[in-house]
TITORLO-175796 format. One record per residue: residue in three letters; residue number from 1; x, y, z of N, C-alpha, C, CB in turn. Coordinates in steps of 0.2 Angstrom, whole numbers, always signed. Glycine has a CB too. Layout:
<nodes>
<node type="ala" seq="NUM" n_c1="X" n_c2="Y" n_c3="Z" ca_c1="X" ca_c2="Y" ca_c3="Z" c_c1="X" c_c2="Y" c_c3="Z" cb_c1="X" cb_c2="Y" cb_c3="Z"/>
...
</nodes>
This chain:
<nodes>
<node type="unk" seq="1" n_c1="-21" n_c2="-41" n_c3="+22" ca_c1="-27" ca_c2="-38" ca_c3="+16" c_c1="-26" c_c2="-31" c_c3="+18" cb_c1="-37" cb_c2="-40" cb_c3="+18"/>
<node type="unk" seq="2" n_c1="-31" n_c2="-29" n_c3="+13" ca_c1="-31" ca_c2="-20" ca_c3="+12" c_c1="-38" c_c2="-21" c_c3="+11" cb_c1="-26" cb_c2="-15" cb_c3="+5"/>
<node type="unk" seq="3" n_c1="-42" n_c2="-17" n_c3="+13" ca_c1="-51" ca_c2="-16" ca_c3="+10" c_c1="-50" c_c2="-9" c_c3="+10" cb_c1="-58" cb_c2="-18" cb_c3="+16"/>
<node type="unk" seq="4" n_c1="-54" n_c2="-7" n_c3="+4" ca_c1="-55" ca_c2="+0" ca_c3="+2" c_c1="-62" c_c2="+1" c_c3="+4" cb_c1="-54" cb_c2="+1" cb_c3="-5"/>
<node type="unk" seq="5" n_c1="-65" n_c2="+5" n_c3="+4" ca_c1="-73" ca_c2="+8" ca_c3="+5" c_c1="-72" c_c2="+15" c_c3="+3" cb_c1="-77" cb_c2="+7" cb_c3="+12"/>
<node type="unk" seq="6" n_c1="-75" n_c2="+15" n_c3="-4" ca_c1="-78" ca_c2="+22" ca_c3="-6" c_c1="-84" c_c2="+24" c_c3="-6" cb_c1="-77" cb_c2="+23" cb_c3="-11"/>
<node type="unk" seq="7" n_c1="-87" n_c2="+31" n_c3="-6" ca_c1="-90" ca_c2="+34" ca_c3="-5" c_c1="-90" c_c2="+41" c_c3="-9" cb_c1="-90" cb_c2="+34" cb_c3="+1"/>
<node type="unk" seq="8" n_c1="-96" n_c2="+45" n_c3="-9" ca_c1="-98" ca_c2="+51" ca_c3="-11" c_c1="-99" c_c2="+51" c_c3="-20" cb_c1="-91" cb_c2="+56" cb_c3="-7"/>
<node type="unk" seq="9" n_c1="-100" n_c2="+46" n_c3="-23" ca_c1="-103" ca_c2="+46" ca_c3="-30" c_c1="-111" c_c2="+49" c_c3="-30" cb_c1="-103" cb_c2="+39" cb_c3="-32"/>
<node type="unk" seq="10" n_c1="-114" n_c2="+51" n_c3="-35" ca_c1="-119" ca_c2="+53" ca_c3="-37" c_c1="-120" c_c2="+57" c_c3="-43" cb_c1="-121" cb_c2="+56" cb_c3="-31"/>
<node type="unk" seq="11" n_c1="-129" n_c2="+58" n_c3="-44" ca_c1="-129" ca_c2="+62" ca_c3="-49" c_c1="-127" c_c2="+69" c_c3="-48" cb_c1="-134" cb_c2="+62" cb_c3="-52"/>
<node type="unk" seq="12" n_c1="-124" n_c2="+74" n_c3="-54" ca_c1="-124" ca_c2="+80" ca_c3="-52" c_c1="-124" c_c2="+83" c_c3="-63" cb_c1="-116" cb_c2="+82" cb_c3="-45"/>
<node type="unk" seq="13" n_c1="-126" n_c2="+89" n_c3="-61" ca_c1="-127" ca_c2="+92" ca_c3="-68" c_c1="-119" c_c2="+93" c_c3="-69" cb_c1="-131" cb_c2="+100" cb_c3="-69"/>
<node type="unk" seq="14" n_c1="-118" n_c2="+96" n_c3="-77" ca_c1="-113" ca_c2="+98" ca_c3="-80" c_c1="-110" c_c2="+104" c_c3="-76" cb_c1="-115" cb_c2="+99" cb_c3="-86"/>
<node type="unk" seq="15" n_c1="-105" n_c2="+105" n_c3="-76" ca_c1="-101" ca_c2="+109" ca_c3="-73" c_c1="-103" c_c2="+109" c_c3="-64" cb_c1="-103" cb_c2="+116" cb_c3="-76"/>
<node type="unk" seq="16" n_c1="-105" n_c2="+104" n_c3="-61" ca_c1="-105" ca_c2="+103" ca_c3="-54" c_c1="-100" c_c2="+99" c_c3="-52" cb_c1="-111" cb_c2="+100" cb_c3="-51"/>
<node type="unk" seq="17" n_c1="-99" n_c2="+97" n_c3="-45" ca_c1="-93" ca_c2="+96" ca_c3="-42" c_c1="-96" c_c2="+89" c_c3="-38" cb_c1="-89" cb_c2="+102" cb_c3="-36"/>
<node type="unk" seq="18" n_c1="-92" n_c2="+85" n_c3="-36" ca_c1="-92" ca_c2="+82" ca_c3="-32" c_c1="-86" c_c2="+79" c_c3="-27" cb_c1="-95" cb_c2="+78" cb_c3="-35"/>
<node type="unk" seq="19" n_c1="-86" n_c2="+75" n_c3="-22" ca_c1="-79" ca_c2="+73" ca_c3="-20" c_c1="-80" c_c2="+66" c_c3="-15" cb_c1="-76" cb_c2="+80" cb_c3="-16"/>
<node type="unk" seq="20" n_c1="-76" n_c2="+61" n_c3="-19" ca_c1="-76" ca_c2="+55" ca_c3="-18" c_c1="-70" c_c2="+53" c_c3="-10" cb_c1="-75" cb_c2="+52" cb_c3="-27"/>
<node type="unk" seq="21" n_c1="-73" n_c2="+48" n_c3="-8" ca_c1="-68" ca_c2="+47" ca_c3="-3" c_c1="-67" c_c2="+39" c_c3="-3" cb_c1="-70" cb_c2="+51" cb_c3="+6"/>
<node type="unk" seq="22" n_c1="-61" n_c2="+39" n_c3="-1" ca_c1="-59" ca_c2="+31" ca_c3="+0" c_c1="-55" c_c2="+28" c_c3="+6" cb_c1="-56" cb_c2="+29" cb_c3="-6"/>
<node type="unk" seq="23" n_c1="-59" n_c2="+25" n_c3="+9" ca_c1="-55" ca_c2="+24" ca_c3="+18" c_c1="-53" c_c2="+16" c_c3="+16" cb_c1="-61" cb_c2="+25" cb_c3="+27"/>
<node type="unk" seq="24" n_c1="-45" n_c2="+15" n_c3="+19" ca_c1="-43" ca_c2="+11" ca_c3="+19" c_c1="-43" c_c2="+6" c_c3="+25" cb_c1="-38" cb_c2="+12" cb_c3="+17"/>
<node type="unk" seq="25" n_c1="-42" n_c2="+1" n_c3="+27" ca_c1="-42" ca_c2="-1" ca_c3="+30" c_c1="-38" c_c2="-9" c_c3="+32" cb_c1="-46" cb_c2="+2" cb_c3="+31"/>
<node type="unk" seq="26" n_c1="-35" n_c2="-11" n_c3="+37" ca_c1="-33" ca_c2="-18" ca_c3="+36" c_c1="-23" c_c2="-18" c_c3="+36" cb_c1="-38" cb_c2="-21" cb_c3="+28"/>
<node type="unk" seq="27" n_c1="-21" n_c2="-19" n_c3="+32" ca_c1="-13" ca_c2="-20" ca_c3="+31" c_c1="-10" c_c2="-14" c_c3="+28" cb_c1="-10" cb_c2="-27" cb_c3="+25"/>
<node type="unk" seq="28" n_c1="-14" n_c2="-6" n_c3="+32" ca_c1="-10" ca_c2="-3" ca_c3="+25" c_c1="-3" c_c2="+1" c_c3="+27" cb_c1="-15" cb_c2="+3" cb_c3="+22"/>
<node type="unk" seq="29" n_c1="+0" n_c2="-2" n_c3="+30" ca_c1="+8" ca_c2="-1" ca_c3="+29" c_c1="+11" c_c2="-3" c_c3="+23" cb_c1="+13" cb_c2="-5" cb_c3="+35"/>
<node type="unk" seq="30" n_c1="+7" n_c2="-9" n_c3="+21" ca_c1="+9" ca_c2="-12" ca_c3="+14" c_c1="+8" c_c2="-5" c_c3="+8" cb_c1="+4" cb_c2="-19" cb_c3="+12"/>
<node type="unk" seq="31" n_c1="+4" n_c2="-2" n_c3="+10" ca_c1="+3" ca_c2="+3" ca_c3="+2" c_c1="+9" c_c2="+7" c_c3="+2" cb_c1="-5" cb_c2="+10" cb_c3="+1"/>
<node type="unk" seq="32" n_c1="+8" n_c2="+6" n_c3="-5" ca_c1="+15" ca_c2="+11" ca_c3="-9" c_c1="+10" c_c2="+18" c_c3="-11" cb_c1="+20" cb_c2="+6" cb_c3="-18"/>
<node type="unk" seq="33" n_c1="+5" n_c2="+16" n_c3="-15" ca_c1="+3" ca_c2="+22" ca_c3="-15" c_c1="-5" c_c2="+21" c_c3="-17" cb_c1="+7" cb_c2="+26" cb_c3="-21"/>
<node type="unk" seq="34" n_c1="-9" n_c2="+27" n_c3="-20" ca_c1="-19" ca_c2="+25" ca_c3="-18" c_c1="-20" c_c2="+30" c_c3="-23" cb_c1="-25" cb_c2="+28" cb_c3="-8"/>
<node type="unk" seq="35" n_c1="-25" n_c2="+28" n_c3="-27" ca_c1="-29" ca_c2="+33" ca_c3="-32" c_c1="-34" c_c2="+30" c_c3="-33" cb_c1="-25" cb_c2="+34" cb_c3="-37"/>
<node type="unk" seq="36" n_c1="-37" n_c2="+35" n_c3="-41" ca_c1="-45" ca_c2="+32" ca_c3="-43" c_c1="-41" c_c2="+30" c_c3="-50" cb_c1="-53" cb_c2="+39" cb_c3="-43"/>
<node type="unk" seq="37" n_c1="-46" n_c2="+28" n_c3="-51" ca_c1="-49" ca_c2="+23" ca_c3="-59" c_c1="-54" c_c2="+24" c_c3="-60" cb_c1="-48" cb_c2="+16" cb_c3="-59"/>
<node type="unk" seq="38" n_c1="-57" n_c2="+24" n_c3="-67" ca_c1="-65" ca_c2="+23" ca_c3="-69" c_c1="-66" c_c2="+21" c_c3="-73" cb_c1="-68" cb_c2="+27" cb_c3="-70"/>
<node type="unk" seq="39" n_c1="-71" n_c2="+19" n_c3="-75" ca_c1="-72" ca_c2="+14" ca_c3="-81" c_c1="-80" c_c2="+17" c_c3="-81" cb_c1="-70" cb_c2="+4" cb_c3="-81"/>
<node type="unk" seq="40" n_c1="-80" n_c2="+20" n_c3="-88" ca_c1="-87" ca_c2="+21" ca_c3="-93" c_c1="-90" c_c2="+15" c_c3="-95" cb_c1="-85" cb_c2="+25" cb_c3="-98"/>
<node type="unk" seq="41" n_c1="-96" n_c2="+15" n_c3="-99" ca_c1="-101" ca_c2="+10" ca_c3="-100" c_c1="-99" c_c2="+9" c_c3="-107" cb_c1="-109" cb_c2="+11" cb_c3="-98"/>
<node type="unk" seq="42" n_c1="-95" n_c2="+1" n_c3="-107" ca_c1="-92" ca_c2="+1" ca_c3="-115" c_c1="-84" c_c2="+2" c_c3="-116" cb_c1="-95" cb_c2="+6" cb_c3="-119"/>
<node type="unk" seq="43" n_c1="-82" n_c2="+5" n_c3="-111" ca_c1="-74" ca_c2="+6" ca_c3="-110" c_c1="-70" c_c2="+3" c_c3="-106" cb_c1="-72" cb_c2="+12" cb_c3="-109"/>
<node type="unk" seq="44" n_c1="-64" n_c2="+3" n_c3="-107" ca_c1="-58" ca_c2="+0" ca_c3="-102" c_c1="-58" c_c2="+5" c_c3="-96" cb_c1="-51" cb_c2="+0" cb_c3="-104"/>
<node type="unk" seq="45" n_c1="-56" n_c2="+1" n_c3="-89" ca_c1="-55" ca_c2="+8" ca_c3="-86" c_c1="-48" c_c2="+11" c_c3="-87" cb_c1="-57" cb_c2="+7" cb_c3="-78"/>
<node type="unk" seq="46" n_c1="-49" n_c2="+16" n_c3="-83" ca_c1="-42" ca_c2="+20" ca_c3="-85" c_c1="-40" c_c2="+24" c_c3="-78" cb_c1="-42" cb_c2="+26" cb_c3="-93"/>
<node type="unk" seq="47" n_c1="-34" n_c2="+26" n_c3="-77" ca_c1="-32" ca_c2="+29" ca_c3="-72" c_c1="-36" c_c2="+36" c_c3="-74" cb_c1="-23" cb_c2="+29" cb_c3="-71"/>
<node type="unk" seq="48" n_c1="-36" n_c2="+38" n_c3="-66" ca_c1="-40" ca_c2="+45" ca_c3="-65" c_c1="-35" c_c2="+50" c_c3="-63" cb_c1="-46" cb_c2="+45" cb_c3="-59"/>
<node type="unk" seq="49" n_c1="-31" n_c2="+49" n_c3="-57" ca_c1="-27" ca_c2="+51" ca_c3="-50" c_c1="-23" c_c2="+47" c_c3="-49" cb_c1="-29" cb_c2="+52" cb_c3="-44"/>
<node type="unk" seq="50" n_c1="-18" n_c2="+48" n_c3="-47" ca_c1="-14" ca_c2="+42" ca_c3="-41" c_c1="-10" c_c2="+47" c_c3="-38" cb_c1="-9" cb_c2="+35" cb_c3="-45"/>
<node type="unk" seq="51" n_c1="-8" n_c2="+45" n_c3="-32" ca_c1="-4" ca_c2="+48" ca_c3="-25" c_c1="+1" c_c2="+43" c_c3="-23" cb_c1="-8" cb_c2="+51" cb_c3="-19"/>
<node type="unk" seq="52" n_c1="+8" n_c2="+44" n_c3="-24" ca_c1="+12" ca_c2="+40" ca_c3="-19" c_c1="+13" c_c2="+42" c_c3="-14" cb_c1="+17" cb_c2="+39" cb_c3="-21"/>
<node type="unk" seq="53" n_c1="+17" n_c2="+38" n_c3="-8" ca_c1="+18" ca_c2="+40" ca_c3="-1" c_c1="+20" c_c2="+45" c_c3="-2" cb_c1="+21" cb_c2="+37" cb_c3="+5"/>
<node type="unk" seq="54" n_c1="+25" n_c2="+47" n_c3="-6" ca_c1="+30" ca_c2="+52" ca_c3="-7" c_c1="+27" c_c2="+59" c_c3="-8" cb_c1="+35" cb_c2="+50" cb_c3="-12"/>
<node type="unk" seq="55" n_c1="+20" n_c2="+57" n_c3="-11" ca_c1="+16" ca_c2="+65" ca_c3="-13" c_c1="+17" c_c2="+65" c_c3="-20" cb_c1="+20" cb_c2="+73" cb_c3="-10"/>
<node type="unk" seq="56" n_c1="+21" n_c2="+61" n_c3="-22" ca_c1="+20" ca_c2="+61" ca_c3="-31" c_c1="+13" c_c2="+60" c_c3="-34" cb_c1="+25" cb_c2="+55" cb_c3="-34"/>
<node type="unk" seq="57" n_c1="+10" n_c2="+65" n_c3="-38" ca_c1="+5" ca_c2="+63" ca_c3="-39" c_c1="+4" c_c2="+64" c_c3="-47" cb_c1="+1" cb_c2="+66" cb_c3="-35"/>
<node type="unk" seq="58" n_c1="-1" n_c2="+60" n_c3="-49" ca_c1="+0" ca_c2="+58" ca_c3="-58" c_c1="-9" c_c2="+60" c_c3="-61" cb_c1="+4" cb_c2="+46" cb_c3="-60"/>
<node type="unk" seq="59" n_c1="-10" n_c2="+62" n_c3="-66" ca_c1="-18" ca_c2="+64" ca_c3="-66" c_c1="-17" c_c2="+63" c_c3="-74" cb_c1="-21" cb_c2="+72" cb_c3="-62"/>
<node type="unk" seq="60" n_c1="-25" n_c2="+60" n_c3="-74" ca_c1="-24" ca_c2="+60" ca_c3="-84" c_c1="-24" c_c2="+66" c_c3="-86" cb_c1="-32" cb_c2="+56" cb_c3="-89"/>
<node type="unk" seq="61" n_c1="-24" n_c2="+66" n_c3="-92" ca_c1="-24" ca_c2="+73" ca_c3="-96" c_c1="-31" c_c2="+75" c_c3="-94" cb_c1="-24" cb_c2="+72" cb_c3="-106"/>
<node type="unk" seq="62" n_c1="-35" n_c2="+72" n_c3="-95" ca_c1="-43" ca_c2="+73" ca_c3="-97" c_c1="-45" c_c2="+77" c_c3="-92" cb_c1="-49" cb_c2="+66" cb_c3="-98"/>
<node type="unk" seq="63" n_c1="-43" n_c2="+76" n_c3="-86" ca_c1="-46" ca_c2="+80" ca_c3="-79" c_c1="-41" c_c2="+84" c_c3="-75" cb_c1="-49" cb_c2="+76" cb_c3="-74"/>
<node type="unk" seq="64" n_c1="-34" n_c2="+85" n_c3="-77" ca_c1="-30" ca_c2="+89" ca_c3="-76" c_c1="-34" c_c2="+96" c_c3="-75" cb_c1="-25" cb_c2="+89" cb_c3="-80"/>
<node type="unk" seq="65" n_c1="-30" n_c2="+100" n_c3="-70" ca_c1="-33" ca_c2="+108" ca_c3="-69" c_c1="-43" c_c2="+107" c_c3="-67" cb_c1="-31" cb_c2="+112" cb_c3="-80"/>
<node type="unk" seq="66" n_c1="-46" n_c2="+101" n_c3="-66" ca_c1="-52" ca_c2="+102" ca_c3="-64" c_c1="-53" c_c2="+96" c_c3="-57" cb_c1="-58" cb_c2="+101" cb_c3="-72"/>
<node type="unk" seq="67" n_c1="-50" n_c2="+90" n_c3="-58" ca_c1="-50" ca_c2="+86" ca_c3="-52" c_c1="-43" c_c2="+87" c_c3="-47" cb_c1="-49" cb_c2="+78" cb_c3="-55"/>
<node type="unk" seq="68" n_c1="-45" n_c2="+85" n_c3="-40" ca_c1="-39" ca_c2="+85" ca_c3="-36" c_c1="-40" c_c2="+80" c_c3="-30" cb_c1="-38" cb_c2="+92" cb_c3="-34"/>
<node type="unk" seq="69" n_c1="-33" n_c2="+77" n_c3="-31" ca_c1="-32" ca_c2="+71" ca_c3="-27" c_c1="-28" c_c2="+73" c_c3="-23" cb_c1="-30" cb_c2="+65" cb_c3="-29"/>
<node type="unk" seq="70" n_c1="-33" n_c2="+69" n_c3="-16" ca_c1="-28" ca_c2="+72" ca_c3="-8" c_c1="-27" c_c2="+65" c_c3="-5" cb_c1="-33" cb_c2="+78" cb_c3="-1"/>
<node type="unk" seq="71" n_c1="-25" n_c2="+66" n_c3="+2" ca_c1="-26" ca_c2="+59" ca_c3="+6" c_c1="-24" c_c2="+64" c_c3="+15" cb_c1="-18" cb_c2="+52" cb_c3="+3"/>
<node type="unk" seq="72" n_c1="-27" n_c2="+58" n_c3="+15" ca_c1="-26" ca_c2="+62" ca_c3="+25" c_c1="-21" c_c2="+55" c_c3="+28" cb_c1="-39" cb_c2="+63" cb_c3="+30"/>
<node type="unk" seq="73" n_c1="-19" n_c2="+55" n_c3="+31" ca_c1="-13" ca_c2="+48" ca_c3="+31" c_c1="-19" c_c2="+46" c_c3="+39" cb_c1="+1" cb_c2="+50" cb_c3="+33"/>
<node type="unk" seq="74" n_c1="-19" n_c2="+54" n_c3="+42" ca_c1="-22" ca_c2="+49" ca_c3="+49" c_c1="-27" c_c2="+46" c_c3="+49" cb_c1="-24" cb_c2="+53" cb_c3="+54"/>
<node type="unk" seq="75" n_c1="-32" n_c2="+47" n_c3="+45" ca_c1="-38" ca_c2="+45" ca_c3="+43" c_c1="-38" c_c2="+41" c_c3="+38" cb_c1="-42" cb_c2="+49" cb_c3="+41"/>
<node type="unk" seq="76" n_c1="-32" n_c2="+38" n_c3="+36" ca_c1="-31" ca_c2="+33" ca_c3="+29" c_c1="-36" c_c2="+33" c_c3="+24" cb_c1="-29" cb_c2="+26" cb_c3="+32"/>
<node type="unk" seq="77" n_c1="-36" n_c2="+38" n_c3="+22" ca_c1="-42" ca_c2="+41" ca_c3="+17" c_c1="-38" c_c2="+43" c_c3="+11" cb_c1="-48" cb_c2="+48" cb_c3="+20"/>
<node type="unk" seq="78" n_c1="-40" n_c2="+41" n_c3="+6" ca_c1="-40" ca_c2="+46" ca_c3="+0" c_c1="-45" c_c2="+50" c_c3="-2" cb_c1="-38" cb_c2="+43" cb_c3="-6"/>
<node type="unk" seq="79" n_c1="-42" n_c2="+56" n_c3="-5" ca_c1="-50" ca_c2="+59" ca_c3="-8" c_c1="-49" c_c2="+62" c_c3="-17" cb_c1="-54" cb_c2="+67" cb_c3="-2"/>
<node type="unk" seq="80" n_c1="-55" n_c2="+61" n_c3="-20" ca_c1="-54" ca_c2="+64" ca_c3="-28" c_c1="-59" c_c2="+70" c_c3="-27" cb_c1="-56" cb_c2="+59" cb_c3="-35"/>
<node type="unk" seq="81" n_c1="-60" n_c2="+78" n_c3="-28" ca_c1="-62" ca_c2="+82" ca_c3="-29" c_c1="-64" c_c2="+83" c_c3="-35" cb_c1="-60" cb_c2="+85" cb_c3="-26"/>
<node type="unk" seq="82" n_c1="-69" n_c2="+83" n_c3="-38" ca_c1="-69" ca_c2="+82" ca_c3="-45" c_c1="-74" c_c2="+91" c_c3="-47" cb_c1="-75" cb_c2="+73" cb_c3="-48"/>
<node type="unk" seq="83" n_c1="-70" n_c2="+95" n_c3="-49" ca_c1="-75" ca_c2="+100" ca_c3="-51" c_c1="-77" c_c2="+102" c_c3="-59" cb_c1="-72" cb_c2="+106" cb_c3="-48"/>
<node type="unk" seq="84" n_c1="-80" n_c2="+104" n_c3="-62" ca_c1="-81" ca_c2="+106" ca_c3="-68" c_c1="-84" c_c2="+101" c_c3="-72" cb_c1="-76" cb_c2="+108" cb_c3="-71"/>
<node type="unk" seq="85" n_c1="-88" n_c2="+96" n_c3="-70" ca_c1="-90" ca_c2="+90" ca_c3="-71" c_c1="-93" c_c2="+89" c_c3="-78" cb_c1="-95" cb_c2="+89" cb_c3="-66"/>
<node type="unk" seq="86" n_c1="-92" n_c2="+87" n_c3="-83" ca_c1="-96" ca_c2="+86" ca_c3="-89" c_c1="-96" c_c2="+77" c_c3="-90" cb_c1="-93" cb_c2="+90" cb_c3="-95"/>
<node type="unk" seq="87" n_c1="-101" n_c2="+77" n_c3="-96" ca_c1="-105" ca_c2="+72" ca_c3="-96" c_c1="-100" c_c2="+64" c_c3="-97" cb_c1="-111" cb_c2="+73" cb_c3="-102"/>
<node type="unk" seq="88" n_c1="-94" n_c2="+67" n_c3="-100" ca_c1="-88" ca_c2="+63" ca_c3="-100" c_c1="-86" c_c2="+60" c_c3="-95" cb_c1="-82" cb_c2="+66" cb_c3="-102"/>
<node type="unk" seq="89" n_c1="-85" n_c2="+62" n_c3="-90" ca_c1="-85" ca_c2="+60" ca_c3="-83" c_c1="-89" c_c2="+54" c_c3="-79" cb_c1="-86" cb_c2="+65" cb_c3="-79"/>
<node type="unk" seq="90" n_c1="-93" n_c2="+52" n_c3="-84" ca_c1="-98" ca_c2="+48" ca_c3="-81" c_c1="-95" c_c2="+41" c_c3="-81" cb_c1="-105" cb_c2="+49" cb_c3="-87"/>
<node type="unk" seq="91" n_c1="-96" n_c2="+38" n_c3="-76" ca_c1="-93" ca_c2="+32" ca_c3="-75" c_c1="-94" c_c2="+28" c_c3="-69" cb_c1="-87" cb_c2="+33" cb_c3="-76"/>
<node type="unk" seq="92" n_c1="-89" n_c2="+21" n_c3="-67" ca_c1="-90" ca_c2="+20" ca_c3="-60" c_c1="-81" c_c2="+21" c_c3="-58" cb_c1="-94" cb_c2="+12" cb_c3="-59"/>
<node type="unk" seq="93" n_c1="-81" n_c2="+25" n_c3="-52" ca_c1="-76" ca_c2="+25" ca_c3="-49" c_c1="-72" c_c2="+21" c_c3="-47" cb_c1="-76" cb_c2="+26" cb_c3="-47"/>
<node type="unk" seq="94" n_c1="-67" n_c2="+19" n_c3="-45" ca_c1="-63" ca_c2="+13" ca_c3="-41" c_c1="-59" c_c2="+15" c_c3="-38" cb_c1="-59" cb_c2="+7" cb_c3="-44"/>
<node type="unk" seq="95" n_c1="-58" n_c2="+14" n_c3="-31" ca_c1="-52" ca_c2="+17" ca_c3="-28" c_c1="-45" c_c2="+12" c_c3="-28" cb_c1="-55" cb_c2="+18" cb_c3="-20"/>
<node type="unk" seq="96" n_c1="-41" n_c2="+13" n_c3="-29" ca_c1="-36" ca_c2="+8" ca_c3="-32" c_c1="-28" c_c2="+10" c_c3="-26" cb_c1="-36" cb_c2="+10" cb_c3="-43"/>
<node type="unk" seq="97" n_c1="-28" n_c2="+6" n_c3="-23" ca_c1="-22" ca_c2="+3" ca_c3="-19" c_c1="-17" c_c2="-2" c_c3="-20" cb_c1="-24" cb_c2="+1" cb_c3="-14"/>
<node type="unk" seq="98" n_c1="-9" n_c2="+3" n_c3="-21" ca_c1="-5" ca_c2="-1" ca_c3="-24" c_c1="-1" c_c2="-5" c_c3="-18" cb_c1="+0" cb_c2="+4" cb_c3="-29"/>
<node type="unk" seq="99" n_c1="-1" n_c2="-11" n_c3="-19" ca_c1="+5" ca_c2="-14" ca_c3="-14" c_c1="+8" c_c2="-19" c_c3="-18" cb_c1="+2" cb_c2="-19" cb_c3="-7"/>
<node type="unk" seq="100" n_c1="+16" n_c2="-15" n_c3="-16" ca_c1="+21" ca_c2="-19" ca_c3="-22" c_c1="+18" c_c2="-19" c_c3="-29" cb_c1="+23" cb_c2="-27" cb_c3="-19"/>
<node type="unk" seq="101" n_c1="+20" n_c2="-24" n_c3="-32" ca_c1="+16" ca_c2="-27" ca_c3="-40" c_c1="+9" c_c2="-28" c_c3="-38" cb_c1="+18" cb_c2="-35" cb_c3="-43"/>
<node type="unk" seq="102" n_c1="+5" n_c2="-27" n_c3="-32" ca_c1="-1" ca_c2="-30" ca_c3="-33" c_c1="-7" c_c2="-25" c_c3="-32" cb_c1="-2" cb_c2="-36" cb_c3="-29"/>
<node type="unk" seq="103" n_c1="-12" n_c2="-24" n_c3="-34" ca_c1="-16" ca_c2="-18" ca_c3="-35" c_c1="-22" c_c2="-22" c_c3="-32" cb_c1="-16" cb_c2="-15" cb_c3="-42"/>
<node type="unk" seq="104" n_c1="-26" n_c2="-17" n_c3="-28" ca_c1="-32" ca_c2="-20" ca_c3="-24" c_c1="-36" c_c2="-14" c_c3="-24" cb_c1="-30" cb_c2="-22" cb_c3="-17"/>
<node type="unk" seq="105" n_c1="-43" n_c2="-17" n_c3="-25" ca_c1="-47" ca_c2="-12" ca_c3="-28" c_c1="-54" c_c2="-11" c_c3="-22" cb_c1="-48" cb_c2="-14" cb_c3="-36"/>
<node type="unk" seq="106" n_c1="-58" n_c2="-6" n_c3="-22" ca_c1="-63" ca_c2="-6" ca_c3="-20" c_c1="-68" c_c2="-8" c_c3="-24" cb_c1="-64" cb_c2="+0" cb_c3="-18"/>
<node type="unk" seq="107" n_c1="-74" n_c2="-7" n_c3="-21" ca_c1="-81" ca_c2="-9" ca_c3="-24" c_c1="-83" c_c2="-5" c_c3="-29" cb_c1="-86" cb_c2="-10" cb_c3="-20"/>
<node type="unk" seq="108" n_c1="-81" n_c2="+2" n_c3="-31" ca_c1="-83" ca_c2="+6" ca_c3="-36" c_c1="-88" c_c2="+11" c_c3="-34" cb_c1="-86" cb_c2="+4" cb_c3="-40"/>
<node type="unk" seq="109" n_c1="-92" n_c2="+16" n_c3="-34" ca_c1="-94" ca_c2="+22" ca_c3="-35" c_c1="-97" c_c2="+24" c_c3="-40" cb_c1="-90" cb_c2="+24" cb_c3="-35"/>
<node type="unk" seq="110" n_c1="-104" n_c2="+25" n_c3="-42" ca_c1="-106" ca_c2="+27" ca_c3="-49" c_c1="-106" c_c2="+36" c_c3="-49" cb_c1="-116" cb_c2="+23" cb_c3="-51"/>
<node type="unk" seq="111" n_c1="-104" n_c2="+39" n_c3="-53" ca_c1="-104" ca_c2="+45" ca_c3="-55" c_c1="-108" c_c2="+47" c_c3="-60" cb_c1="-97" cb_c2="+47" cb_c3="-56"/>
<node type="unk" seq="112" n_c1="-113" n_c2="+51" n_c3="-62" ca_c1="-116" ca_c2="+51" ca_c3="-66" c_c1="-118" c_c2="+59" c_c3="-67" cb_c1="-120" cb_c2="+47" cb_c3="-65"/>
<node type="unk" seq="113" n_c1="-116" n_c2="+62" n_c3="-72" ca_c1="-116" ca_c2="+68" ca_c3="-75" c_c1="-121" c_c2="+70" c_c3="-80" cb_c1="-111" cb_c2="+69" cb_c3="-77"/>
<node type="unk" seq="114" n_c1="-126" n_c2="+75" n_c3="-79" ca_c1="-129" ca_c2="+74" ca_c3="-85" c_c1="-130" c_c2="+80" c_c3="-87" cb_c1="-135" cb_c2="+72" cb_c3="-84"/>
<node type="unk" seq="115" n_c1="-131" n_c2="+80" n_c3="-94" ca_c1="-131" ca_c2="+87" ca_c3="-98" c_c1="-135" c_c2="+92" c_c3="-97" cb_c1="-132" cb_c2="+85" cb_c3="-103"/>
</nodes>
């Protein structure tokens, strides 16, 4: 079992920044990749950024150049630095761990960007 605990969400004005953190615990040796997804009200959950154990990174087009995913293996923590936030970034952000074909999700953290 892998447990994921997110932190760092909140309310920010457009143009501002936030940093999300996700700490993994449990059977972390089974994790192949970690990342972030988000879900806006009335919309489907979508990929924001992912990073494999080998360091391969994938970003959604809508966040490229504004968001940066990073990982501290010593702390078993993945981060999402979000800059130049806009109201379209509002949503619940979920940490994700990929364990082979299985996904494990955190509880989510709310990010609200006011205009």
